[in-house]
C-alpha positions in Angstrom: 141.3 -32.7 213.5 143.9 -30.1 214.5 146.0 -30.6 217.5 145.2 -34.3 217.4 148.4 -35.5 219.1 148.3 -33.3 222.2 144.5 -33.7 222.4 144.6 -37.5 222.3 147.4 -37.6 224.9 145.3 -35.6 227.4 143.0 -38.6 227.9 145.8 -40.8 229.1 147.2 -38.1 231.5 144.2 -36.5 233.1 141.6 -38.5 235.1 138.6 -36.8 233.6 137.2 -40.0 232.1 138.1 -42.7 229.6 138.2 -42.2 225.8 135.5 -44.8 225.4 133.8 -46.0 222.2 130.8 -43.7 222.8 132.9 -40.6 223.2 134.9 -41.6 220.1 131.6 -41.9 218.1 130.4 -38.6 219.4 133.7 -36.9 218.4 133.5 -38.5 214.9 129.9 -37.4 214.6 130.5 -33.8 215.5 133.5 -33.6 213.1 131.3 -34.7 210.3 128.6 -32.2 211.2 131.1 -29.4 211.3 132.7 -30.4 208.0 129.4 -30.3 206.2 128.5 -26.9 207.7 125.9 -28.0 210.2 127.3 -25.6 212.7 124.4 -25.2 215.1 124.3 -28.9 215.9 128.1 -29.2 216.0 128.3 -26.3 218.4 125.7 -27.9 220.7 127.6 -31.2 220.8 131.0 -29.5 221.4 129.6 -27.3 224.2 127.1 -29.6 225.9 128.2 -33.2 225.3 132.0 -33.2 225.0 133.1 -30.1 226.9 131.4 -31.4 230.1 133.6 -34.4 229.9 136.7 -32.2 230.1 137.4 -32.6 226.3 139.8 -29.7 225.7 139.5 -29.9 222.0 135.7 -29.6 222.2 136.2 -26.5 224.5 138.6 -25.1 222.0 136.1 -25.7 219.1 133.3 -24.1 221.1 135.5 -21.0 221.4 136.5 -21.1 217.8 132.9 -21.2 216.7 132.0 -18.2 218.9 134.9 -16.4 217.3 133.8 -17.1 213.8 130.1 -16.9 214.5 129.5 -20.4 213.3 126.1 -21.8 214.6 126.1 -19.0 217.3 126.2 -15.3 217.4 129.8 -14.0 217.0 131.3 -13.2 220.4 135.0 -12.6 220.8 134.7 -12.2 224.6 133.0 -15.6 225.0 135.4 -17.2 222.5 138.4 -16.0 224.5 136.9 -17.4 227.7 136.5 -20.8 226.1 140.0 -20.6 224.8 141.2 -20.0 228.3 139.4 -23.1 229.5 140.8 -25.2 226.7 144.3 -24.1 227.8 143.8 -25.2 231.4 146.2 -28.2 230.9 148.9 -25.9 229.4 148.9 -27.6 226.0 151.1 -25.2 224.0 148.9 -25.0 221.0 145.9 -24.1 223.0 147.9 -21.6 225.1 149.1 -19.9 222.0 145.5 -19.5 220.7 144.3 -18.2 224.0 147.1 -15.7 224.3 146.5 -14.4 220.8 142.8 -14.0 221.5 143.3 -12.2 224.8 145.6 -9.7 223.2 142.8 -8.5 221.0 140.5 -7.6 223.8 140.0 -4.1 225.2 140.3 -3.7 229.0 136.5 -3.7 229.3 136.2 -6.8 227.2 139.0 -8.5 229.2 137.1 -7.8 232.4 134.0 -9.4 231.0 136.1 -12.3 229.7 137.3 -12.9 233.2 133.7 -13.1 234.5 132.7 -15.6 231.7 135.9 -17.6 232.3 135.1 -18.1 236.0 131.6 -19.1 235.1 132.9 -21.7 232.7 135.5 -23.0 235.2 132.7 -23.6 237.7 131.0 -26.1 235.3 133.7 -27.4 232.9 137.1 -27.2 234.5 139.1 -30.3 235.3 138.6 -30.2 239.1 134.8 -30.0 238.7 134.7 -32.8 236.1 137.0 -35.1 238.2 135.1 -34.5 241.4 131.9 -35.5 239.7 133.6 -38.7 238.5 135.0 -39.4 241.9 131.6 -39.0 243.5 130.2 -41.5 241.0 133.1 -43.9 241.7 132.4 -43.8 245.4 128.7 -44.6 244.8 129.7 -47.5 242.6 132.1 -48.8 245.2 129.4 -48.6 247.9 126.4 -50.1 245.9 123.7 -51.2 248.3 123.3 -54.5 246.5 126.7 -55.7 247.5 127.3 -53.8 250.8 130.3 -51.6 251.2 132.7 -52.6 248.5 135.2 -50.3 250.1 135.1 -52.4 253.2 135.2 -55.9 251.8 136.0 -57.7 248.6 133.5 -59.7 246.5 133.2 -63.4 246.0 135.0 -65.7 243.7 132.5 -65.5 240.8 134.2 -64.8 237.5 132.5 -62.4 235.1 133.4 -60.9 231.7 134.9 -57.5 231.6 132.9 -55.5 229.0 136.0 -53.3 228.3 138.4 -56.1 227.5 136.2 -59.2 226.9 138.4 -61.1 229.4 137.2 -63.0 232.4 137.8 -61.1 235.7 136.8 -61.6 239.3 134.8 -59.1 241.4 138.0 -58.6 243.4 139.9 -57.6 240.2 137.1 -55.2 239.2 137.1 -53.7 242.7 140.8 -53.2 242.7 140.7 -51.5 239.3 137.9 -49.2 240.4 139.8 -48.3 243.6 142.9 -47.4 241.6 140.9 -45.1 239.3 139.1 -43.5 242.2 142.4 -43.0 244.0 144.0 -41.4 240.9 141.1 -38.9 240.8 141.3 -38.2 244.5 145.0 -37.6 244.2 144.4 -35.2 241.4 141.9 -33.2 243.5 144.0 -33.1 246.6 147.1 -32.0 244.6 145.2 -29.3 242.8 143.7 -28.0 246.0 147.1 -28.2 247.8 145.8 -30.3 250.7 147.0 -33.5 252.3 146.5 -36.7 250.4 144.1 -39.2 251.7 143.0 -42.8 250.9 139.9 -43.2 248.8 138.4 -45.4 251.5 138.3 -42.2 253.6 136.9 -39.9 250.9 133.2 -40.7 251.5 133.1 -38.8 254.8 135.0 -35.9 253.4 133.2 -35.5 250.0 131.4 -32.3 251.1 134.7 -30.8 252.2 136.3 -31.7 248.9 133.4 -30.2 246.9 133.7 -27.0 249.0 137.4 -26.8 248.2 136.8 -27.4 244.5 134.1 -24.8 244.3 136.3 -22.2 246.0 139.2 -23.1 243.7 137.2 -22.6 240.5 135.5 -19.5 241.7 138.6 -17.5 241.0 141.0 -17.3 238.1 143.9 -19.6 238.6 147.2 -18.0 237.4 148.9 -21.4 237.2 146.1 -22.9 235.2 145.8 -19.9 233.0 149.5 -19.8 232.2 149.9 -16.6 230.3 152.0 -13.7 231.5 149.3 -11.1 231.3 146.3 -13.4 231.8 144.9 -13.5 235.3 
């Protein structure tokens, strides 16, 4: 897998989800499909199963397969748009590929690329992915079966953590979930340039946060894009 170091590092830095066993299996599966030339299935998995998780390598590969016409009709404009999305985190290798692709476009193609890029940002960009996860976190923390877990802790029952196999209490699980949710909320408020807030206050502002994210991804972000001549 090319770019393996930077790509694996992204999972530890960006709160777009954990590199869990299921994702690892999907990544291994799609690599095997690609290596044996089953491009149509590989492209589908890269674009529809991994890219939606914020997997930048999958977004890069989706673009590469558009560029090469592997499993899809060749489309340099769409390839360049996917490359721009893959470079969202400013990973140097992806930025270099993006910049090279953009330099090959005519002004008309570049204008179309801008349109496609914005469309992709509205579905696959980090703020959208993280907001979806944050909303899921809040639902989990407020499960009806246990009341508001944001408002009170659980009991003293010890359960087995499926991630580690170690015994943990409901309080420990709640504390971990709160930390993860807060990290995602901090990512959103920082990206939107708004005041930070506690995750316990996020429920009542979720619609406002989504509105901010949708506005943010509806335009091309110069900082996220990162190239001198790219939007």
